[in-house]
N, C-alpha and C positions, 0 to 999 in steps of 0.2 A: 231181733231186727237188726241187721246189719247197717251200720252209717256209711254213709256214701264218704269214699276217699275223696273225693273233688267238689269242690261247692259249684254250686248251680251256674255262678258268673264264670268259674274256669270249664267248664261242660260247654256252655255257651260261647266262650272262647274257643274251645278247640274243635265245636263244630263251625264256627266263622270260617277258621284257619282250613278246616277241610274243605269248604263251599272255595275258598281263595285259591287253594292250591289247584283243586280240581278243574275249575276255570282256565288258570294259566296252562295246566297241563293238556287240557284239550284244544286249546289256541294254540298252542306251541308243536305240540307233537302229533300232528295229525294223522300221518302214514304210520304205517305197522311197525314197533319199537319194543324194546324192552324198557323197563321202569325201572331204575335200581333205586331201593327205599333206602338200604343202609348198607355202609362198610363202616365199620368200627373194628379200631386198634387200642387195645389196653394203652392208658398213655404213659406207662412204664417202658412201652414197647415201641411208641412212635418215633418216625424220625430212622428209623432203622430198614428200611425199604419193606415191610411186611403190607402195608398197605397198597403199595404199588404190586407188588405179587398177588393181593388177591384180585386187584381190578384187572390187573393182565390177564389171568386166567378167564374172567369173563370176558374181557373186550377180545381176547384171543378167539372164542367160541363165535361171537357175535361178528367179526371179520369173515370166518371163515362160512357162516350162514347169511353174510351181507347182510346185516341186521343193525339198524341204529339204536341207541339207548338213550335215554332221557333221566334227568336226575333233579332235584332240588337242593339246596344248602343253606342255610341261614346263618353258615360261618364264613366271612368274607375272608378268612385265612384258606380256607379249602380251595378257592378258585384256583389257584396258581398249578394246584397239584391235579387238578381234572384238566386244564388247559394244556399241560404239560401231557395228558395223556388222550387229546384231541378232542375234548369237550368245548363246546363254544357258549358262551351265555347269549340265551336268545330272550330272556326276559330279567329286569333289573326291577324290583319295588321295595316296599315295605307292607308287612304284614298288616292290614286294618285294625284299627284301634292299640296297635302298639308302636314301638319305635324299632323293632327287630327286621333286619335288612332281609331280602328273600332273593335268591338267584335261582332262573330255570336256564339248567342247560342241556344240551342236545349234542351227541356225536353220532 
């Protein structure tokens, strides 16, 4: 039998986060939109414009289709990057049961 990789407390916390994030998503992005779940750049390559180029590829397509985009971040340092690319914070909070900040953004 396989041993679980996450404890029951970690699993419960994960489901709690998913419920929290889904509630915010529904409240803040009610019209048709894309959901940007991940944009990742290896730390060795950060600060060299790679993230901006990845995001620009998506945003150019969304602009041509006149679509909006929703995202979430738990890293306050990411806010300026997304704001420079037209995103606005639509809700700021703390993930329940943690001290982790959570920002919902829409463009």
